[in-house]
N, C-alpha and C positions, 0 to 999 in steps of 0.2 A: 190909390197908392200916389201920389206925387212922383213921376218918372224922373225928374230931375234931383232924387233925391238920393244920394250916398247911401245902399245898403248899408245895415250894421257889420260890421266883420266880425265874425265867429275867433272866437281866441283860444278857443279848449275843445277838445273831442276827448270825453271821460264816458270809458267804456267798462262798467260795472254792473253791479248787481241792484235791483231797486226791489223794494220793499212798501208795503201798503200803512203798515203800523210802524212804529218807529224811524230810527236815522242810524243807517246802516248804507256803503257803499255810494251811489249816487243821491240817497236819498241823506245821506252824512255831508256831502262832497260839492257837491250841485247849489246850494243857496249859500254857502260865505263865499264862492267863484263868484255868483251873482251879486252879491251885497257888496262887493267891489268894483262892482261896474263893468264884469266882463260877461262877456257872451259864451254859454256853454251849450253844445249841441252834447247832449245826452242820452249813449246808447245803452242800453239794459242788458245782462246777460243774464240777467232772471226775473220773474215777477213772483216775487213770495207775499204772503201775509203778513209778513213779519219775521223778525230774524229767529234761526231756528234753536238759538240757545232758550227760547223764550217757551218749549214744549210743542206739542203740536203745532207744526206751517200748513197752510195750503199755497198752491201756486206748484209752481214748477221750474227750472232751469230752462232755458228756450234752446232751443233746436239751433245749431250752426248755420243751417241753412239760412233762419229769420234773421240773425245778428251778422252774417252776413252780407242780409238784401241792405239789413238800414244801413249797413256801413259802407254801401256801395251808393246808396242813395244819398248820403252825407258826400262821396265824393263825387257824382252827378252835380250837385248843387254847386260844386267849384268850392267849395271848405277848406279844401287840403291848401289849397293855394292861399289865404288867406288866415290859417292858422298858423300857431306858435307853439302849440303843444297838444299832445295826446298823452292821455294818461290811460291806465289800463289796474284795474282791481282783480276784484272777483268773478273768476270765470266760469266757473259750473260743473266745468265739462273740460274733457283737452281736447276737444274737437272743437270749442270758441277760443282754447287758446290758438289753436292754429292758424282759425280767420284773424283772431290780431296781428298773429306774426306777421302774415301776408298783407294784412291791411297796413301794417307799421311799415315792411317791406317797401308797397307801392308808393306810399305817402312821401319815403323818402326820396322817390325818384322825382315825382312831383314839385316837392318841395323841401331839398335838402338843408335849407335853415331848419327845417321842423324839428323840435325836442322830445322824443318819445319820454317817457316817465314811468317806469313799471313800480308798481305795489304790488312787492311779492304774496298776495294773499293766501295764507297758508295755513295759519294756527296763531294758537295764542299760547303764553304759559301757565295762564290759570283753566286753559281747554285741552289745549293739546292741538294735535295733526286734526280737522278738519275738514282736507278735502282728499279725494281719492289719491292713490300713489301716482296713477298717469299725467291727473293734474299737475301734481308738485314737480313731475318729472319735465312735462311741459314746461313750466314757469322755467324753471331752473335749466333747460338746455335749448329753449328757442327763445323764450321772450329776454331774461335776464340778457343774456353775451349783445342784445339789440339794444339795449335801452342806456340813454343817456343819466339818467338819474334813477337812482333806484329808494326807495322807503321801506326797506325790512323790518319788523319790528326786531329785539332781539333775539328772541324765538326762532324768528324766520330763520335771520343769519344764519340759528343755527343746522338748521336745516339746510342750508345750503352750503353751510361749509361739512357737514355730514357727521356731527358731533356737536353736546352743546357748547356752549363760548360764555365759560365763568369770569375772565379777567380781559384784561386791555391788553395782552400781548395776545391771546387767539383771537379776540376781535380783530385786533388789526392786521393779522394775517390774511385772517379771512375777507375784509375788504381789498387789501392788498391782491387778491386772488380775483374778485369783482372786477377794479378798477382795470387789468389785465384787456378784457376783455374790446370797450370805446373806451377807455380812461374816463367811465362813469363815476362821476360823482355822488355818493354815498351819504342818506341820514339814516342813522340806526337809532330806531325810537325804541322809547321803555325802557331802557338798559336799568338792570342790576348788577353792574359786575361787582369783584370782592372789592373794591375800595370804594364801590359807591357811598355816600352816607345814606345810614339806616332810612332818614325821611327821606329819601331824593329818590326821584327817577331822573335818569341820563338821554338828553337825545344827543348825538354824537354825529358831529360834519365830519365828512371828509372829501377833502377837493385838491385837487393837486397831491404835493405831497404834507399836507398841512392836515390836523384835526384839530377839533375845537368841539370840549366839552360844557353841555349845553343845562345844566343840573336845572330839576324843576318841583316844588315839592311835592311828594305822595299823596295821594287823598284814595281814604279806605274804598272806595267806589271801583268796582268794573263794569263798566258800562261801555256796552258795546257801540264801535260805531266810531269809536277816538281816532285810531287810526285814519281811517276814512277822512275824517273832519278834518283832523292834523295837515295830512297831505293834500286837502283842497285848499286849506290857508295856506300853505306853502307854499304851490303852484300858484293862489292868487296871488300871493309876496312878489315872486321871480317874474311874475307878468303887470308887476309896479314897477319894477326895477329894482328892488332891492336884493342885496346881494343871497348869495345862500343863508349866510349864518345869520344875516339878521332877518330873513324870511323865518327861517328855521327857530330862531327867538319869539320872534312875534306870534307864529302859530301857538307856538307850546303856550305862551300869554293868554292868547283868549281861549283855548282849550281848556287850563284852567281856570277861567273866568265861568266858562259854562259849566264845565263838571259842579266849580264850586256853585255858584246857581240852582243846577239838578239835586246836589246834596238839599239845600233849601226847602225848597219842593217838594221832598221828602219823593224822589219818582226816581224808576230804578233806567228808564231810557233820558237820553240827553235834551235837555229843552232847549232844541236849537236855534227856537225864536231869539232867545239871548244872545243869541251871536248878534245881532241886528246892534243891540246896544252897546256888545262889546266893540264894536267895528266903527262907531258914531264917530267918538272923538281921533281918530286917524283915519278916516275914510278919503278924506283931501279930496284932490279933483280926481275927474275920470279917466282912466290910464291912458297909457300913449297909446295913436293910431301906429 
């Protein structure tokens, strides 16, 4: 090693699930962030053979003690001080959620400028709730109030509200409540509201007192991990100094491209390698240090 060389700065600490086959959690989010030239410290909350939606699954949720040790190791390497973002996704257990909450609080003491992004992974409209009640309670009561940016899908926003959200006014009331905790910015994904066109899904950005509805073509493919991929791309856009609306718009366009390629290939799992091709025209210069 050349000791005169400045070490590469880690930009993102990503705390999510990991699978050996398929693309969910960190297995979906890390590649697009790295493809943007960002350094990612990826901390797993699970090690599974595949997404549980495929049927039989091998592996397990990691013990909270192990997840905590990994986060302590990152802290001891001084990565919090150099970081811009922490993102959490699928937790696997309530104990892992408590470890993440404690880590975010410690990180803010060391680096008050760090941004915590909470992807409150609890379920989706086509599969329902897929986490235990105590995990959902931990997300709603401990993690969401800490967040600077929230990225629930419409179904998860309904879980946070305590009832399904079918209209713009219902969604707006729920987001207003989320924003009272830390003035958090919110991007609600995969929305099909009463006034959403039949052939579209919407990602809706709430920032300050404004909201921006971003429609995207709806495809007949319910691929696992699209939300994790979207959040990874959203963070990458923010790290490259795009506005939240522009980052959300660009993330949706790349996810759409990946899904179209997946359909063309006749596959169920996202063809994530194609994200590199999708990024090539727009990668540009390395992100600012």
